N, C-alpha and C positions, 0 to 999 in steps of 0.2 A: 397307587403311589401318591397321587395328589393329596389324598386325605391324611397322609402321614406328615405333611409339611406344616410347619409352624409359621403362620403369617407374620407374627411379631418378629421372629428371628430374621425372616427374609427382609423385612423393612429395616431392621438394624443394619444388616449387611448392605442394603442399598445406600444407607447414609455413609457407611465406610467407603463404598464405591465412589462416592463423590470426591473423596480425597484421592483415590486411585486415578480419577480422571483429571487431576491437576489442582484441585482445591488445596490451599495451604491452611486457611481458616474457614470456619463455617459457623453460621448463626442459626438459631431456631427458625427464623423466617425463611432462610434459604433452604433449610431442610424441609420445612412444610411445603414450600412451593415445588421443590423437586419431587417429593413423594406424593403430593396431593393429599396431605393430611392437615389437621388443624394444629394451631400453635401449642395447645395443651399437650397433645399427643407427641408433637415434635420435641418439646421440652422433656417429656418423660423418657423418650428414647435416648436423647442426648445425655441426660444425667445418669441413666442406667449404664450407658457405655462408659461414662466417666467412672462410675462405681466399679465397673469391671476392669478398669485400667486400659480400655481401648482408646479412650479420648482423655484429654486433659483440658482444664479451663485456663485460658491465658489472660482473659480480662472478662468483665461482666458480660455474659451472653455470647462469648466468643470461644470457640472450641478448636483444638488441634489434635492430631493423632497422638496417642500415648506411645511410650517407648517400648511397650510389650511387642510392638510389631517389628522392632529391630531384631529381637530374638527370634521371632517367628519367621521373618524373612530369611535370616541366616539358616535356620533349621530346614526350611523347605528346599533351599538350594543345595544344602549339604546332604540331607537325609531323604529327600523326596523321590529318590530313584529315577531321576530324569533320564538317565541312559536307558534304563529298562523300559520306560514308557515310550521312548523314541525308537527302540530297536526294531519292532515290527514294521514301522513305517520306513525305516532305512532299508530293511530287507526287501520290501516291495519296491522301493525306489531303485535298488540295484537290479531287480528283475526287469523293470520296465525300461531302464536306460542301458542296461548291459555294461555298466561301468561301476567302478568302486565308488562308495559313498561314505560320508562320515558326518558326525555331529560334534560340536565343540561347546566348551564353556570358556570363560575368560578369567585368567588368573595371573597376577603379577605381570601385567603387560604382555601376556602371551596367550594365544588361542590354544586350548588344550583339547586333544581328541578324547572324547568320552565314549564314543560308540562308532562302529563301522560296519559296513556290509560289503561283501565282495561279489563280483559277477560270476556267473556259471560258465566260465571259459578258461582255457589253459593259461593265458597270459594276461596279466593285469598289474596295475600299480597298487602297492599295499602300503599300509601305515599301521603302526602299533598304537593300541590304546595307551593313552598317557603321553603320547608324543606332543612336544610343544612347538608351536609355529610362530615365527616372528610376525608381529602385528602389521608392519609396514609393507611387507612384500608377499603376503599370502591373501587368498580370497577371504578366508575366514577372518584373519586378523584385520583386514581393511573394513570388513563389515562391522566388527566390534568397535573399531575406531570411529567409523561413520556414525554410529549410534550413541557415542559418548556425548556428554555435555561439552560445551566449549571449554569450560574450566578444566575438565579431565583431559580433553585433547591437548590443551596448552601444556598441562603438566607432563603428558606423555612426550610431546615434542621437545620440551625443555631438556630432557635427559636422554632422548633416543639417539642411537648411533645409526644413522641411515647409510650403512655400508652397502655398496653395490655387490649383490650376490651374483648377478649375471648382467649381461648387457641390457636386459630389459627392466632391471630394478629401478624404481623411481626413488631417487635420492635427494631431489629438491623439495624442500618443505612446502613451498607455494604450490608446486605441481601436484604434490600428494594431497594437500588439503583440497585442491580443486577436484581431484578424483573422488575424495571422500564425500564431497558435496554431491557429485554426480551419483555416487552409490546410494546415498540417502534418498535422493530424489527419485531414482529409478528402481530401487528395491532389490538390487542384486550387485554382486561383486565378482570380478574375474581375477585369475592369476595366469598371466600370459608368459610363463617361464621366468617369473621374477625372482623366485627363490632358488629354483634348480632349473637348469636347462631342460627343455623337453618335458616339463611337467605342467599341465594345464588344469584349471579348475574353474567351476562356476558355482557360486554359493548364494543362498538367500537366507534372510534372518527368520527366526521363529519369534514372534512377538506376542506379548500379552494383548488383551483386548484394548488396552489403553496405549499400545505402541511401544512398550518397553521390551527390549531384546533380552531373551533368556537363553537362547541357544541359536544354532544355525545348522543348516544342511548344505552339503556340497556334493557335487559329482566331479570326480577328477580322474585324469588318465594321461597317457603319453602322446596323444594325438592332438594336434592343433585344430582338427576338425570339430573337437568338442566345443570350441569357442566359435569357429567359423559357421557352424550350423547349429548354434545354441538355442534357437527358438523353442524347439520341442523339449529339449532338456530343461530349459528354464521353466516351461509350463509344468513339467513333471515336478520340478523342485517346488514351485509355488503351491501346487496341489498338495504336496507332502507337508509343506509348512502349515498350510491351512488345517490339514488333518491333525498335525501335532498340536496346534492351538486348541482344537476341539477336545483332544485328549487331556490337555492340561486342565481344562475346566469341566471335564465330564464327571458325572456322578454314577455310582453303581446302580443298576436297575434291580 
């Protein structure tokens, strides 16, 4: 398998990965230092990527991402079969937890169920694929809010109607922002009967290697014990999220 790999292509993608890690602009010297190559080679790679449309020159010797990635990013999220990739992991998660599980994406300020798995027992809480969940009062929604930029969070709260769904719904913006900070810091979110009475959930994000959220997994049900004894469930969720990240980056053998 190794003999079939093209080293130059791999180096080019390592340059692009510097942008994924947070770089806004890049010089040949920074590229050379990061990849352990000489300046002539770095210049050749950078200008080849410009020719291909992957990068653009903003000033002499300074490069930024090209806009072809706007199209590619939209295509991979729309046509990349994310639900299909996650379904086997969800099925296993439902088996080991004995509870219903789901995955979401975020669309128009709502978490949207894109895949689900049900436990092998007579009674369980169910959800339809395509169901939309309010962001401020669900485990999935709060995860997505917590991983937004401050600008996007402010935009959301400027027009959000934080109506109390139950006695447990957080309707104070300051309190909700505090919880979002806690979620981001600790890596999981809960729903303690905040959208519907007696529905509880524990959710974790599925992140790219550079920390961008692309989906989330949750375990949900009608028993508060799901949260009261959530340590094992959270560990299963975190393991599933790690498996999901590996699948997102995997290559066929």
